[in-house]
N, C-alpha and C positions, 0 to 999 in steps of 0.2 A: 580569621585568616591564619593559615598554617605558618609555622616557623620555617623559613626556607633560606638555604644558602644561595648566594648569587649564581646565576646561570653560567657566568664566565668560569666559575670554579671547575665545572666538569670539563669544559673545553681546555682549560689550562692544565688539567691533570696530566694528560699526555703519557699515561702508563707508569707514572711514579707512584710508589707505595704510600707516600704522605703528601698532603696538599692542604691549602687553606680553603675555608668557606666562611662567608659572612652571614650573620644571622639577621633576619628581618622578621618582625612580628613578636607577639607576646606569649605564644603557646608553651614555651619552656621556662617561663619565669617561675621561680626565682633562680633556677640553675643557670639559665642563659638569658641574656638581655638583648634587646634590639641593638645592633651595632657590634656585638661581640664577634671576634674573629676566631675561628676554630681550626685546630690542626686535626685533620681527618686521616685515619689509617684506612685507605681504600682497600677493599677486599679482605679486611680482617675478620676473623672468626667472631661471631656475635654470641653473647650469652645473655640470659635474662638480667635486666637491670641496666644494660649498656645504653648509652645515648648513641643513636645511629643516624646516618644520612641515608635517605631512601627516595625513590621515585614515587610520586603520588600515584596511587593505583588508577585514578580516572584521568589524570593529566600527566602523562609520563614525561613531559618536558619540564615539569615543576619538581624541584628537589625540596624535601622537607626534613626537618630534624625532629626526632621523637625518641622516646625511651622504649626499647624493646622489652615488653613485659613478660611474655611467655611464648613458647613454641606452640603452634596449633597446626598439626599436620605438617605440610611442607612450607608453611608461612609463619609470620610473626604477628602477634597482637601488639600494637604500639599505642602509647598514650603520651600526651603532652603533660609536663609537670604542672601546668596551670589548668586545673579542671574546668575553669570557666571559659577558656579560649576555644575549645573544640578543635575540629580538624584532625581527628585521629581515628583509631579503629572503631570507636563508638559511632562514627559517621560512615566509614567505608569498609568496615570489617577487617578480616585477616589480610595482611599484605603478603603476597607471594615472596618467598625467600630470594628469588632472583632480582627483586626490586630493591632489596637492601644492599646499598653500595659500599658502606664503610662504617667504621666505629670512630666516634669522636674521642680523642686522647687528651687534648689541652684546649683551654679557652683563654684568649687574650682580650681584656676589656680595655679599649682605648680610653685615654683621659677625656673627660668632658670639657667642653669649652667653658672658660671662666673659672677653672680650678686653679686658683693662684695662691691661696694661703699655703704656707709650709705644711700645716697639719693635713690639709686636703691632698696635697701632692704626696706626702708620706703615706697616707692611708691608701691612695691609689697604687703607689709603688709596691706596697705589701700585698695587694690583692689583684694586681693587673694580670698576672699569669698564674693560672691554676690548672691542675689536672681535673678532668671531668670523670668522677668516679661512678662506678655502677651503683645502683641503689635498689634495694629490695622493697622499699616503701611503695613503689608503683604496683607491685603485685598485691599488696594489702589493699590498696585503693580499688583494684580490680575486683577483689572478692567482696568489697563493701557495696558495690553497685548492685 
């Protein structure tokens, strides 16, 4: 199942340059986890290695989160960080550039239920809000296939 932000995300966007998206699914593990909330820069310029939100090429009402690996013609080859999850360009090919909607800037990981010990709360507080950096390792994985 593809990693996807909630559908309300795009409706709530309303022309603002930044907006939230919630992650569901395992395709971007370990970078993103199910339940993470993302800050998306809608319409931002995409470079290889960036984590992006895009419309699924075959189900355009479905939004997915993937890593843009490389430019191919007028589109992008995108991969999930979890090679075992699927649901990326290895399944549906190059994604047209106009289906790439924005670049992920930050991720917020909400606290898990039952996280009560001071150590667990401190560990969560130190890692709850993080930038989502571009990675070049996805392009190495692409060449290895």
